[in-house]
All heavy atoms as a GROMACS GRO file, in nm:
protein
  613
    1MET      N    1   0.084  -0.118   0.000
    1MET     CA    2   0.000   0.000   0.000
    1MET      C    3   0.088   0.124   0.000
    1MET      O    4   0.186   0.131   0.072
    1MET     CB    5  -0.090  -0.001   0.124
    1MET     CG    6  -0.163   0.130   0.146
    1MET     SD    7  -0.269   0.133   0.290
    1MET     CE    8  -0.410   0.045   0.228
    2HIS      N    9   0.053   0.219  -0.081
    2HIS     CA   10   0.124   0.346  -0.083
    2HIS      C   11   0.082   0.429   0.037
    2HIS      O   12  -0.033   0.423   0.081
    2HIS     CB   13   0.093   0.423  -0.212
    2HIS     CG   14   0.143   0.355  -0.335
    2HIS    ND1   15   0.276   0.354  -0.370
    2HIS    CD2   16   0.079   0.284  -0.430
    2HIS    CE1   17   0.291   0.287  -0.481
    2HIS    NE2   18   0.173   0.242  -0.520
    3TYR      N   19   0.174   0.509   0.087
    3TYR     CA   20   0.145   0.586   0.208
    3TYR      C   21   0.028   0.682   0.189
    3TYR      O   22  -0.049   0.707   0.281
    3TYR     CB   23   0.269   0.660   0.260
    3TYR     CG   24   0.301   0.786   0.185
    3TYR    CD1   25   0.242   0.906   0.221
    3TYR    CD2   26   0.390   0.786   0.079
    3TYR    CE1   27   0.271   1.023   0.152
    3TYR    CE2   28   0.418   0.901   0.010
    3TYR     CZ   29   0.360   1.020   0.047
    3TYR     OH   30   0.386   1.134  -0.020
    4TYR      N   31   0.014   0.736   0.068
    4TYR     CA   32  -0.093   0.833   0.049
    4TYR      C   33  -0.232   0.768   0.057
    4TYR      O   34  -0.327   0.832   0.099
    4TYR     CB   35  -0.076   0.914  -0.080
    4TYR     CG   36  -0.050   0.834  -0.205
    4TYR    CD1   37  -0.155   0.786  -0.281
    4TYR    CD2   38   0.081   0.809  -0.247
    4TYR    CE1   39  -0.131   0.715  -0.397
    4TYR    CE2   40   0.106   0.737  -0.363
    4TYR     CZ   41   0.000   0.690  -0.438
    4TYR     OH   42   0.022   0.618  -0.552
    5GLN      N   43  -0.241   0.639   0.022
    5GLN     CA   44  -0.366   0.567   0.043
    5GLN      C   45  -0.395   0.552   0.192
    5GLN      O   46  -0.509   0.563   0.236
    5GLN     CB   47  -0.361   0.430  -0.024
    5GLN     CG   48  -0.355   0.438  -0.175
    5GLN     CD   49  -0.325   0.304  -0.237
    5GLN    OE1   50  -0.234   0.232  -0.194
    5GLN    NE2   51  -0.400   0.269  -0.340
    6ARG      N   52  -0.290   0.525   0.268
    6ARG     CA   53  -0.305   0.512   0.413
    6ARG      C   54  -0.347   0.644   0.475
    6ARG      O   55  -0.429   0.647   0.565
    6ARG     CB   56  -0.173   0.461   0.472
    6ARG     CG   57  -0.164   0.445   0.620
    6ARG     CD   58  -0.235   0.326   0.683
    6ARG     NE   59  -0.242   0.202   0.614
    6ARG     CZ   60  -0.158   0.099   0.627
    6ARG    NH1   61  -0.054   0.107   0.706
    6ARG    NH2   62  -0.179  -0.013   0.562
    7LEU      N   63  -0.293   0.756   0.424
    7LEU     CA   64  -0.333   0.888   0.475
    7LEU      C   65  -0.484   0.907   0.458
    7LEU      O   66  -0.552   0.952   0.551
    7LEU     CB   67  -0.259   1.000   0.401
    7LEU     CG   68  -0.110   1.014   0.421
    7LEU    CD1   69  -0.056   1.126   0.333
    7LEU    CD2   70  -0.077   1.039   0.566
    8ARG      N   71  -0.533   0.874   0.341
    8ARG     CA   72  -0.676   0.890   0.316
    8ARG      C   73  -0.758   0.798   0.404
    8ARG      O   74  -0.859   0.839   0.463
    8ARG     CB   75  -0.706   0.863   0.169
    8ARG     CG   76  -0.851   0.884   0.136
    8ARG     CD   77  -0.879   0.864  -0.010
    8ARG     NE   78  -1.020   0.886  -0.036
    8ARG     CZ   79  -1.072   0.895  -0.154
    8ARG    NH1   80  -0.995   0.885  -0.261
    8ARG    NH2   81  -1.201   0.914  -0.170
    9ASP      N   82  -0.717   0.672   0.414
    9ASP     CA   83  -0.789   0.576   0.496
    9ASP      C   84  -0.795   0.621   0.643
    9ASP      O   85  -0.901   0.614   0.706
    9ASP     CB   86  -0.726   0.437   0.488
    9ASP     CG   87  -0.744   0.372   0.352
    9ASP    OD1   88  -0.829   0.418   0.274
    9ASP    OD2   89  -0.672   0.274   0.325
   10MET      N   90  -0.683   0.666   0.694
   10MET     CA   91  -0.678   0.710   0.834
   10MET      C   92  -0.768   0.831   0.854
   10MET      O   93  -0.841   0.840   0.953
   10MET     CB   94  -0.535   0.744   0.875
   10MET     CG   95  -0.439   0.627   0.875
   10MET     SD   96  -0.466   0.509   1.005
   10MET     CE   97  -0.420   0.605   1.146
   11ARG      N   98  -0.765   0.924   0.762
   11ARG     CA   99  -0.849   1.043   0.773
   11ARG      C  100  -0.996   1.007   0.769
   11ARG      O  101  -1.075   1.051   0.853
   11ARG     CB  102  -0.816   1.141   0.660
   11ARG     CG  103  -0.906   1.266   0.661
   11ARG     CD  104  -0.874   1.359   0.547
   11ARG     NE  105  -0.886   1.301   0.414
   11ARG     CZ  106  -1.003   1.280   0.352
   11ARG    NH1  107  -1.117   1.312   0.409
   11ARG    NH2  108  -1.004   1.230   0.230
   12GLU      N  109  -1.033   0.923   0.673
   12GLU     CA  110  -1.174   0.885   0.661
   12GLU      C  111  -1.220   0.803   0.781
   12GLU      O  112  -1.334   0.819   0.827
   12GLU     CB  113  -1.196   0.808   0.531
   12GLU     CG  114  -1.184   0.896   0.408
   12GLU     CD  115  -1.197   0.821   0.278
   12GLU    OE1  116  -1.188   0.696   0.277
   12GLU    OE2  117  -1.215   0.888   0.175
   13ASP      N  118  -1.134   0.715   0.832
   13ASP     CA  119  -1.170   0.635   0.950
   13ASP      C  120  -1.194   0.722   1.073
   13ASP      O  121  -1.270   0.684   1.162
   13ASP     CB  122  -1.062   0.532   0.981
   13ASP     CG  123  -1.058   0.418   0.880
   13ASP    OD1  124  -1.155   0.406   0.800
   13ASP    OD2  125  -0.959   0.343   0.880
   14SER      N  126  -1.129   0.837   1.077
   14SER     CA  127  -1.147   0.927   1.192
   14SER      C  128  -1.254   1.034   1.165
   14SER      O  129  -1.269   1.127   1.244
   14SER     CB  130  -1.014   0.991   1.231
   14SER     OG  131  -0.966   1.073   1.127
   15ASP      N  132  -1.326   1.018   1.053
   15ASP     CA  133  -1.434   1.111   1.015
   15ASP      C  134  -1.387   1.256   1.007
   15ASP      O  135  -1.457   1.347   1.052
   15ASP     CB  136  -1.552   1.099   1.111
   15ASP     CG  137  -1.619   0.963   1.103
   15ASP    OD1  138  -1.628   0.909   0.991
   15ASP    OD2  139  -1.663   0.912   1.209
   16LYS      N  140  -1.271   1.276   0.951
   16LYS     CA  141  -1.215   1.410   0.931
   16LYS      C  142  -1.215   1.445   0.784
   16LYS      O  143  -1.210   1.358   0.697
   16LYS     CB  144  -1.071   1.419   0.985
   16LYS     CG  145  -1.056   1.389   1.132
   16LYS     CD  146  -1.127   1.492   1.215
   16LYS     CE  147  -1.107   1.464   1.364
   16LYS     NZ  148  -1.191   1.546   1.446
   17THR      N  149  -1.219   1.574   0.756
   17THR     CA  150  -1.210   1.621   0.618
   17THR      C  151  -1.064   1.656   0.587
   17THR      O  152  -0.981   1.668   0.679
   17THR     CB  153  -1.297   1.746   0.596
   17THR    OG1  154  -1.243   1.853   0.676
   17THR    CG2  155  -1.442   1.721   0.633
   18GLN      N  156  -1.036   1.676   0.460
   18GLN     CA  157  -0.903   1.722   0.423
   18GLN      C  158  -0.875   1.857   0.487
   18GLN      O  159  -0.763   1.882   0.530
   18GLN     CB  160  -0.888   1.731   0.271
   18GLN     CG  161  -0.878   1.598   0.204
   18GLN     CD  162  -0.853   1.610   0.055
   18GLN    OE1  163  -0.870   1.715  -0.006
   18GLN    NE2  164  -0.810   1.500  -0.006
   19ALA      N  165  -0.975   1.941   0.497
   19ALA     CA  166  -0.957   2.072   0.560
   19ALA      C  167  -0.922   2.058   0.708
   19ALA      O  168  -0.840   2.134   0.760
   19ALA     CB  169  -1.084   2.155   0.544
   20ASP      N  170  -0.982   1.960   0.777
   20ASP     CA  171  -0.950   1.937   0.919
   20ASP      C  172  -0.803   1.901   0.936
   20ASP      O  173  -0.734   1.955   1.022
   20ASP     CB  174  -1.036   1.824   0.976
   20ASP     CG  175  -1.183   1.854   0.984
   20ASP    OD1  176  -1.220   1.973   0.996
   20ASP    OD2  177  -1.262   1.757   0.978
   21ILE      N  178  -0.756   1.809   0.854
   21ILE     CA  179  -0.617   1.763   0.866
   21ILE      C  180  -0.521   1.873   0.820
   21ILE      O  181  -0.415   1.893   0.881
   21ILE     CB  182  -0.595   1.633   0.786
   21ILE    CG1  183  -0.688   1.523   0.838
   21ILE    CG2  184  -0.449   1.589   0.795
   21ILE    CD1  185  -0.676   1.492   0.988
   22ALA      N  186  -0.558   1.947   0.718
   22ALA     CA  187  -0.475   2.059   0.673
   22ALA      C  188  -0.459   2.161   0.785
   22ALA      O  189  -0.349   2.213   0.806
   22ALA     CB  190  -0.535   2.123   0.550
   23ALA      N  191  -0.567   2.189   0.857
   23ALA     CA  192  -0.560   2.284   0.969
   23ALA      C  193  -0.466   2.232   1.077
   23ALA      O  194  -0.385   2.307   1.133
   23ALA     CB  195  -0.698   2.309   1.026
   24LEU      N  196  -0.473   2.102   1.106
   24LEU     CA  197  -0.382   2.041   1.203
   24LEU      C  198  -0.237   2.060   1.160
   24LEU      O  199  -0.151   2.091   1.243
   24LEU     CB  200  -0.414   1.891   1.216
   24LEU     CG  201  -0.314   1.807   1.294
   24LEU    CD1  202  -0.330   1.832   1.443
   24LEU    CD2  203  -0.330   1.661   1.261
   25LEU      N  204  -0.211   2.042   1.033
   25LEU     CA  205  -0.074   2.052   0.980
   25LEU      C  206  -0.032   2.196   0.948
   25LEU      O  207   0.081   2.219   0.910
   25LEU     CB  208  -0.062   1.967   0.853
   25LEU     CG  209  -0.089   1.817   0.870
   25LEU    CD1  210  -0.085   1.748   0.734
   25LEU    CD2  211   0.008   1.755   0.968
   26GLN      N  212  -0.127   2.287   0.960
   26GLN     CA  213  -0.103   2.429   0.931
   26GLN      C  214  -0.060   2.451   0.787
   26GLN      O  215   0.035   2.523   0.757
   26GLN     CB  216  -0.002   2.489   1.030
   26GLN     CG  217  -0.048   2.481   1.173
   26GLN     CD  218   0.052   2.538   1.271
   26GLN    OE1  219   0.165   2.573   1.235
   26GLN    NE2  220   0.011   2.547   1.396
   27ILE      N  221  -0.134   2.384   0.698
   27ILE     CA  222  -0.114   2.400   0.554
   27ILE      C  223  -0.252   2.420   0.492
   27ILE      O  224  -0.354   2.408   0.560
   27ILE     CB  225  -0.043   2.278   0.491
   27ILE    CG1  226  -0.125   2.150   0.511
   27ILE    CG2  227   0.098   2.264   0.548
   27ILE    CD1  228  -0.068   2.027   0.443
   28THR      N  229  -0.256   2.447   0.362
   28THR     CA  230  -0.384   2.462   0.296
   28THR      C  231  -0.445   2.326   0.263
   28THR      O  232  -0.373   2.226   0.254
   28THR     CB  233  -0.372   2.544   0.166
   28THR    OG1  234  -0.293   2.467   0.073
   28THR    CG2  235  -0.308   2.680   0.191
   29ARG      N  236  -0.576   2.325   0.242
   29ARG     CA  237  -0.642   2.201   0.202
   29ARG      C  238  -0.587   2.153   0.068
   29ARG      O  239  -0.570   2.033   0.046
   29ARG     CB  240  -0.794   2.220   0.194
   29ARG     CG  241  -0.866   2.085   0.176
   29ARG     CD  242  -0.996   2.097   0.101
   29ARG     NE  243  -0.986   2.157  -0.031
   29ARG     CZ  244  -0.948   2.093  -0.143
   29ARG    NH1  245  -0.912   1.967  -0.140
   29ARG    NH2  246  -0.946   2.157  -0.257
   30GLN      N  247  -0.558   2.247  -0.020
   30GLN     CA  248  -0.504   2.211  -0.152
   30GLN      C  249  -0.368   2.141  -0.138
   30GLN      O  250  -0.340   2.045  -0.211
   30GLN     CB  251  -0.492   2.335  -0.241
   30GLN     CG  252  -0.625   2.394  -0.281
   30GLN     CD  253  -0.683   2.490  -0.176
   30GLN    OE1  254  -0.627   2.510  -0.069
   30GLN    NE2  255  -0.798   2.548  -0.207
   31GLN      N  256  -0.283   2.192  -0.048
   31GLN     CA  257  -0.154   2.126  -0.026
   31GLN      C  258  -0.174   1.985   0.027
   31GLN      O  259  -0.110   1.890  -0.020
   31GLN     CB  260  -0.069   2.205   0.074
   31GLN     CG  261  -0.007   2.329   0.019
   31GLN     CD  262   0.068   2.404   0.128
   31GLN    OE1  263   0.008   2.452   0.224
   31GLN    NE2  264   0.199   2.411   0.113
   32TYR      N  265  -0.264   1.970   0.124
   32TYR     CA  266  -0.288   1.837   0.180
   32TYR      C  267  -0.344   1.743   0.072
   32TYR      O  268  -0.305   1.626   0.067
   32TYR     CB  269  -0.382   1.843   0.301
   32TYR     CG  270  -0.398   1.705   0.359
   32TYR    CD1  271  -0.296   1.648   0.434
   32TYR    CD2  272  -0.512   1.630   0.334
   32TYR    CE1  273  -0.307   1.519   0.482
   32TYR    CE2  274  -0.523   1.501   0.382
   32TYR     CZ  275  -0.421   1.446   0.456
   32TYR     OH  276  -0.431   1.317   0.503
   33HIS      N  277  -0.431   1.794  -0.012
   33HIS     CA  278  -0.486   1.712  -0.120
   33HIS      C  279  -0.374   1.655  -0.207
   33HIS      O  280  -0.378   1.538  -0.247
   33HIS     CB  281  -0.584   1.794  -0.205
   33HIS     CG  282  -0.624   1.724  -0.330
   33HIS    ND1  283  -0.713   1.619  -0.331
   33HIS    CD2  284  -0.585   1.743  -0.459
   33HIS    CE1  285  -0.726   1.576  -0.456
   33HIS    NE2  286  -0.650   1.650  -0.535
   34LEU      N  287  -0.273   1.736  -0.237
   34LEU     CA  288  -0.161   1.689  -0.318
   34LEU      C  289  -0.085   1.576  -0.249
   34LEU      O  290  -0.042   1.481  -0.313
   34LEU     CB  291  -0.067   1.804  -0.351
   34LEU     CG  292  -0.123   1.912  -0.442
   34LEU    CD1  293  -0.025   2.029  -0.454
   34LEU    CD2  294  -0.156   1.855  -0.580
   35TYR      N  295  -0.070   1.583  -0.116
   35TYR     CA  296  -0.004   1.476  -0.041
   35TYR      C  297  -0.088   1.350  -0.042
   35TYR      O  298  -0.038   1.240  -0.066
   35TYR     CB  299   0.022   1.518   0.104
   35TYR     CG  300   0.114   1.636   0.120
   35TYR    CD1  301   0.088   1.735   0.214
   35TYR    CD2  302   0.228   1.651   0.043
   35TYR    CE1  303   0.171   1.843   0.231
   35TYR    CE2  304   0.312   1.760   0.058
   35TYR     CZ  305   0.283   1.855   0.153
   35TYR     OH  306   0.366   1.963   0.168
   36GLU      N  307  -0.218   1.367  -0.018
   36GLU     CA  308  -0.307   1.252  -0.008
   36GLU      C  309  -0.330   1.185  -0.143
   36GLU      O  310  -0.359   1.066  -0.149
   36GLU     CB  311  -0.440   1.296   0.053
   36GLU     CG  312  -0.524   1.182   0.103
   36GLU     CD  313  -0.649   1.229   0.173
   36GLU    OE1  314  -0.643   1.255   0.294
   36GLU    OE2  315  -0.753   1.239   0.106
   37SER      N  316  -0.316   1.258  -0.250
   37SER     CA  317  -0.335   1.201  -0.383
   37SER      C  318  -0.204   1.144  -0.440
   37SER      O  319  -0.204   1.085  -0.548
   37SER     CB  320  -0.392   1.305  -0.479
   37SER     OG  321  -0.301   1.411  -0.498
   38GLY      N  322  -0.093   1.163  -0.370
   38GLY     CA  323   0.034   1.110  -0.415
   38GLY      C  324   0.104   1.198  -0.517
   38GLY      O  325   0.204   1.157  -0.577
   39LYS      N  326   0.055   1.318  -0.536
   39LYS     CA  327   0.116   1.408  -0.634
   39LYS      C  328   0.234   1.484  -0.577
   39LYS      O  329   0.312   1.542  -0.653
   39LYS     CB  330   0.011   1.506  -0.689
   39LYS     CG  331  -0.095   1.435  -0.770
   39LYS     CD  332  -0.199   1.529  -0.821
   39LYS     CE  333  -0.304   1.451  -0.898
   39LYS     NZ  334  -0.418   1.534  -0.936
   40ARG      N  335   0.246   1.485  -0.446
   40ARG     CA  336   0.359   1.546  -0.376
   40ARG      C  337   0.400   1.457  -0.261
   40ARG      O  338   0.317   1.390  -0.202
   40ARG     CB  339   0.318   1.682  -0.318
   40ARG     CG  340   0.346   1.796  -0.406
   40ARG     CD  341   0.350   1.920  -0.321
   40ARG     NE  342   0.405   2.028  -0.398
   40ARG     CZ  343   0.380   2.154  -0.376
   40ARG    NH1  344   0.300   2.189  -0.278
   40ARG    NH2  345   0.435   2.245  -0.450
   41GLU      N  346   0.528   1.459  -0.229
   41GLU     CA  347   0.579   1.381  -0.116
   41GLU      C  348   0.554   1.455   0.015
   41GLU      O  349   0.584   1.574   0.026
   41GLU     CB  350   0.729   1.357  -0.133
   41GLU     CG  351   0.765   1.268  -0.250
   41GLU     CD  352   0.716   1.126  -0.234
   41GLU    OE1  353   0.724   1.071  -0.122
   41GLU    OE2  354   0.670   1.069  -0.334
   42LEU      N  355   0.500   1.385   0.112
   42LEU     CA  356   0.475   1.442   0.244
   42LEU      C  357   0.607   1.457   0.318
   42LEU      O  358   0.681   1.359   0.332
   42LEU     CB  359   0.380   1.351   0.322
   42LEU     CG  360   0.334   1.400   0.457
   42LEU    CD1  361   0.239   1.518   0.442
   42LEU    CD2  362   0.265   1.288   0.532
   43PRO      N  363   0.640   1.577   0.366
   43PRO     CA  364   0.764   1.596   0.441
   43PRO      C  365   0.763   1.517   0.573
   43PRO      O  366   0.657   1.497   0.633
   43PRO     CB  367   0.767   1.746   0.469
   43PRO     CG  368   0.672   1.807   0.371
   43PRO     CD  369   0.569   1.703   0.344
   44MET      N  370   0.879   1.476   0.615
   44MET     CA  371   0.892   1.394   0.735
   44MET      C  372   0.831   1.462   0.858
   44MET      O  373   0.767   1.395   0.940
   44MET     CB  374   1.039   1.359   0.761
   44MET     CG  375   1.059   1.272   0.884
   44MET     SD  376   0.966   1.118   0.884
   44MET     CE  377   1.055   1.026   0.763
   45HIS      N  378   0.849   1.592   0.873
   45HIS     CA  379   0.797   1.657   0.994
   45HIS      C  380   0.644   1.650   0.997
   45HIS      O  381   0.584   1.642   1.105
   45HIS     CB  382   0.847   1.801   1.006
   45HIS     CG  383   0.794   1.897   0.907
   45HIS    ND1  384   0.840   1.906   0.777
   45HIS    CD2  385   0.695   1.989   0.916
   45HIS    CE1  386   0.774   1.999   0.712
   45HIS    NE2  387   0.684   2.051   0.794
   46LEU      N  388   0.579   1.644   0.882
   46LEU     CA  389   0.434   1.629   0.879
   46LEU      C  390   0.393   1.484   0.904
   46LEU      O  391   0.289   1.458   0.966
   46LEU     CB  392   0.376   1.680   0.747
   46LEU     CG  393   0.396   1.829   0.720
   46LEU    CD1  394   0.332   1.869   0.588
   46LEU    CD2  395   0.342   1.914   0.833
   47PHE      N  396   0.474   1.389   0.858
   47PHE     CA  397   0.451   1.248   0.891
   47PHE      C  398   0.449   1.230   1.043
   47PHE      O  399   0.364   1.160   1.098
   47PHE     CB  400   0.564   1.159   0.835
   47PHE     CG  401   0.525   1.083   0.712
   47PHE    CD1  402   0.589   1.110   0.593
   47PHE    CD2  403   0.428   0.986   0.713
   47PHE    CE1  404   0.557   1.041   0.477
   47PHE    CE2  405   0.394   0.915   0.599
   47PHE     CZ  406   0.459   0.943   0.481
   48ILE      N  407   0.542   1.294   1.111
   48ILE     CA  408   0.552   1.281   1.256
   48ILE      C  409   0.428   1.339   1.324
   48ILE      O  410   0.372   1.277   1.416
   48ILE     CB  411   0.682   1.347   1.307
   48ILE    CG1  412   0.803   1.267   1.257
   48ILE    CG2  413   0.682   1.358   1.460
   48ILE    CD1  414   0.936   1.336   1.275
   49VAL      N  415   0.384   1.454   1.279
   49VAL     CA  416   0.263   1.515   1.335
   49VAL      C  417   0.144   1.421   1.317
   49VAL      O  418   0.065   1.398   1.410
   49VAL     CB  419   0.234   1.653   1.271
   49VAL    CG1  420   0.099   1.707   1.313
   49VAL    CG2  421   0.344   1.752   1.305
   50LEU      N  422   0.129   1.364   1.198
   50LEU     CA  423   0.016   1.275   1.171
   50LEU      C  424   0.026   1.145   1.250
   50LEU      O  425  -0.076   1.095   1.300
   50LEU     CB  426   0.006   1.245   1.021
   50LEU     CG  427  -0.039   1.363   0.935
   50LEU    CD1  428  -0.029   1.328   0.787
   50LEU    CD2  429  -0.181   1.404   0.971
   51ALA      N  430   0.145   1.091   1.264
   51ALA     CA  431   0.162   0.969   1.344
   51ALA      C  432   0.120   0.994   1.488
   51ALA      O  433   0.051   0.911   1.550
   51ALA     CB  434   0.306   0.920   1.337
   52ARG      N  435   0.158   1.106   1.542
   52ARG     CA  436   0.118   1.140   1.679
   52ARG      C  437  -0.033   1.162   1.687
   52ARG      O  438  -0.098   1.118   1.781
   52ARG     CB  439   0.192   1.264   1.727
   52ARG     CG  440   0.337   1.238   1.757
   52ARG     CD  441   0.407   1.362   1.805
   52ARG     NE  442   0.546   1.333   1.836
   52ARG     CZ  443   0.643   1.423   1.832
   52ARG    NH1  444   0.617   1.548   1.798
   52ARG    NH2  445   0.766   1.389   1.862
   53TYR      N  446  -0.088   1.231   1.589
   53TYR     CA  447  -0.231   1.260   1.588
   53TYR      C  448  -0.314   1.131   1.584
   53TYR      O  449  -0.410   1.114   1.658
   53TYR     CB  450  -0.265   1.349   1.469
   53TYR     CG  451  -0.412   1.380   1.457
   53TYR    CD1  452  -0.473   1.470   1.544
   53TYR    CD2  453  -0.489   1.318   1.360
   53TYR    CE1  454  -0.608   1.498   1.534
   53TYR    CE2  455  -0.625   1.346   1.349
   53TYR     CZ  456  -0.683   1.436   1.436
   53TYR     OH  457  -0.818   1.462   1.426
   54TYR      N  458  -0.275   1.039   1.495
   54TYR     CA  459  -0.349   0.914   1.480
   54TYR      C  460  -0.303   0.807   1.580
   54TYR      O  461  -0.362   0.699   1.584
   54TYR     CB  462  -0.335   0.860   1.338
   54TYR     CG  463  -0.403   0.944   1.232
   54TYR    CD1  464  -0.332   0.994   1.124
   54TYR    CD2  465  -0.539   0.972   1.240
   54TYR    CE1  466  -0.395   1.069   1.024
   54TYR    CE2  467  -0.602   1.048   1.142
   54TYR     CZ  468  -0.530   1.095   1.035
   54TYR     OH  469  -0.592   1.169   0.938
   55ASN      N  470  -0.198   0.836   1.655
   55ASN     CA  471  -0.142   0.742   1.754
   55ASN      C  472  -0.100   0.610   1.688
   55ASN      O  473  -0.136   0.501   1.733
   55ASN     CB  474  -0.242   0.716   1.867
   55ASN     CG  475  -0.181   0.634   1.979
   55ASN    OD1  476  -0.061   0.639   2.003
   55ASN    ND2  477  -0.264   0.557   2.047
   56VAL      N  478  -0.025   0.621   1.580
   56VAL     CA  479   0.027   0.504   1.511
   56VAL      C  480   0.175   0.526   1.480
   56VAL      O  481   0.223   0.638   1.477
   56VAL     CB  482  -0.049   0.473   1.380
   56VAL    CG1  483  -0.193   0.435   1.407
   56VAL    CG2  484  -0.042   0.589   1.282
   57SER      N  485   0.246   0.416   1.456
   57SER     CA  486   0.388   0.426   1.423
   57SER      C  487   0.407   0.483   1.284
   57SER      O  488   0.317   0.477   1.198
   57SER     CB  489   0.454   0.288   1.432
   57SER     OG  490   0.406   0.206   1.327
   58LEU      N  491   0.524   0.537   1.260
   58LEU     CA  492   0.557   0.588   1.127
   58LEU      C  493   0.557   0.475   1.024
   58LEU      O  494   0.518   0.495   0.909
   58LEU     CB  495   0.694   0.657   1.128
   58LEU     CG  496   0.698   0.791   1.201
   58LEU    CD1  497   0.843   0.839   1.214
   58LEU    CD2  498   0.614   0.894   1.130
   59ASP      N  499   0.598   0.355   1.066
   59ASP     CA  500   0.597   0.239   0.975
   59ASP      C  501   0.457   0.211   0.923
   59ASP      O  502   0.438   0.183   0.805
   59ASP     CB  503   0.650   0.114   1.046
   59ASP     CG  504   0.798   0.119   1.076
   59ASP    OD1  505   0.867   0.206   1.020
   59ASP    OD2  506   0.844   0.036   1.155
   60TYR      N  507   0.361   0.216   1.013
   60TYR     CA  508   0.222   0.190   0.971
   60TYR      C  509   0.172   0.302   0.880
   60TYR      O  510   0.113   0.277   0.776
   60TYR     CB  511   0.131   0.175   1.093
   60TYR     CG  512  -0.012   0.153   1.054
   60TYR    CD1  513  -0.053   0.030   1.003
   60TYR    CD2  514  -0.106   0.254   1.064
   60TYR    CE1  515  -0.184   0.009   0.964
   60TYR    CE2  516  -0.238   0.234   1.025
   60TYR     CZ  517  -0.276   0.111   0.976
   60TYR     OH  518  -0.406   0.092   0.937
   61LEU      N  519   0.195   0.425   0.921
   61LEU     CA  520   0.148   0.539   0.843
   61LEU      C  521   0.211   0.540   0.703
   61LEU      O  522   0.146   0.575   0.605
   61LEU     CB  523   0.180   0.670   0.916
   61LEU     CG  524   0.110   0.794   0.867
   61LEU    CD1  525  -0.042   0.780   0.875
   61LEU    CD2  526   0.153   0.915   0.949
   62ALA      N  527   0.335   0.496   0.693
   62ALA     CA  528   0.404   0.492   0.564
   62ALA      C  529   0.364   0.372   0.479
   62ALA      O  530   0.404   0.361   0.364
   62ALA     CB  531   0.556   0.489   0.586
   63GLY      N  532   0.282   0.282   0.535
   63GLY     CA  533   0.237   0.166   0.459
   63GLY      C  534   0.332   0.049   0.463
   63GLY      O  535   0.316  -0.046   0.387
   64LEU      N  536   0.430   0.053   0.553
   64LEU     CA  537   0.526  -0.057   0.563
   64LEU      C  538   0.474  -0.173   0.648
   64LEU      O  539   0.519  -0.285   0.634
   64LEU     CB  540   0.659  -0.007   0.621
   64LEU     CG  541   0.729   0.101   0.538
   64LEU    CD1  542   0.852   0.153   0.611
   64LEU    CD2  543   0.767   0.047   0.401
   65LEU      N  544   0.381  -0.143   0.738
   65LEU     CA  545   0.316  -0.245   0.821
   65LEU      C  546   0.167  -0.245   0.790
   65LEU      O  547   0.110  -0.139   0.764
   65LEU     CB  548   0.336  -0.214   0.969
   65LEU     CG  549   0.477  -0.213   1.026
   65LEU    CD1  550   0.474  -0.172   1.173
   65LEU    CD2  551   0.540  -0.350   1.011
   66ASP      N  552   0.106  -0.362   0.799
   66ASP     CA  553  -0.037  -0.370   0.776
   66ASP      C  554  -0.118  -0.361   0.904
   66ASP      O  555  -0.238  -0.335   0.899
   66ASP     CB  556  -0.072  -0.501   0.704
   66ASP     CG  557  -0.021  -0.501   0.561
   66ASP    OD1  558  -0.011  -0.392   0.500
   66ASP    OD2  559   0.011  -0.610   0.511
   67THR      N  560  -0.054  -0.383   1.017
   67THR     CA  561  -0.121  -0.376   1.147
   67THR      C  562  -0.069  -0.255   1.221
   67THR      O  563   0.052  -0.241   1.238
   67THR     CB  564  -0.093  -0.504   1.229
   67THR    OG1  565  -0.132  -0.617   1.151
   67THR    CG2  566  -0.170  -0.502   1.359
   68PRO      N  567  -0.158  -0.168   1.266
   68PRO     CA  568  -0.110  -0.048   1.335
   68PRO      C  569  -0.041  -0.078   1.466
   68PRO      O  570  -0.084  -0.164   1.542
   68PRO     CB  571  -0.238   0.034   1.360
   68PRO     CG  572  -0.352  -0.058   1.339
   68PRO     CD  573  -0.304  -0.174   1.259
   69LYS      N  574   0.072  -0.014   1.485
   69LYS     CA  575   0.144  -0.017   1.613
   69LYS      C  576   0.112   0.113   1.682
   69LYS      O  577   0.140   0.220   1.628
   69LYS     CB  578   0.295  -0.027   1.590
   69LYS     CG  579   0.352  -0.166   1.591
   69LYS     CD  580   0.498  -0.164   1.555
   69LYS     CE  581   0.586  -0.168   1.674
   69LYS     NZ  582   0.728  -0.180   1.636
   70ARG      N  583   0.053   0.106   1.798
   70ARG     CA  584   0.018   0.227   1.874
   70ARG      C  585   0.144   0.286   1.937
   70ARG      O  586   0.236   0.215   1.975
   70ARG     CB  587  -0.083   0.196   1.983
   70ARG     CG  588  -0.213   0.140   1.929
   70ARG     CD  589  -0.288   0.246   1.854
   70ARG     NE  590  -0.403   0.191   1.784
   70ARG     CZ  591  -0.465   0.248   1.687
   70ARG    NH1  592  -0.425   0.365   1.644
   70ARG    NH2  593  -0.567   0.194   1.628
   71LEU      N  594   0.147   0.417   1.948
   71LEU     CA  595   0.261   0.486   2.008
   71LEU      C  596   0.254   0.479   2.160
   71LEU      O  597   0.354   0.473   2.227
   71LEU     CB  598   0.266   0.632   1.964
   71LEU     CG  599   0.290   0.655   1.815
   71LEU    CD1  600   0.287   0.802   1.783
   71LEU    CD2  601   0.422   0.592   1.772
   72TYR      N  602   0.133   0.485   2.212
   72TYR     CA  603   0.114   0.480   2.359
   72TYR      C  604  -0.019   0.419   2.389
   72TYR      O  605  -0.100   0.393   2.308
   72TYR     CB  606   0.126   0.618   2.423
   72TYR     CG  607   0.059   0.730   2.348
   72TYR    CD1  608  -0.075   0.761   2.369
   72TYR    CD2  609   0.130   0.805   2.253
   72TYR    CE1  610  -0.136   0.864   2.300
   72TYR    CE2  611   0.068   0.907   2.184
   72TYR     CZ  612  -0.064   0.935   2.208
   72TYR     OH  613  -0.125   1.037   2.140
   0.00000   0.00000   0.00000
């Protein structure tokens, strides 16, 4: 699974909009859309924010693991 598919799945599972997550990341909805659609690479510092927000490991968020590892 590509990480951008996981970003969308995690967002939808938490009943959030792209605008909600963009606000969390302090970017525009359009910028977040580019990350979630795979048209732009998500910077590492934003990966970390999202991993903390969703309480999952970076490995899971990046699509390297199929089972979420909780951070705490």
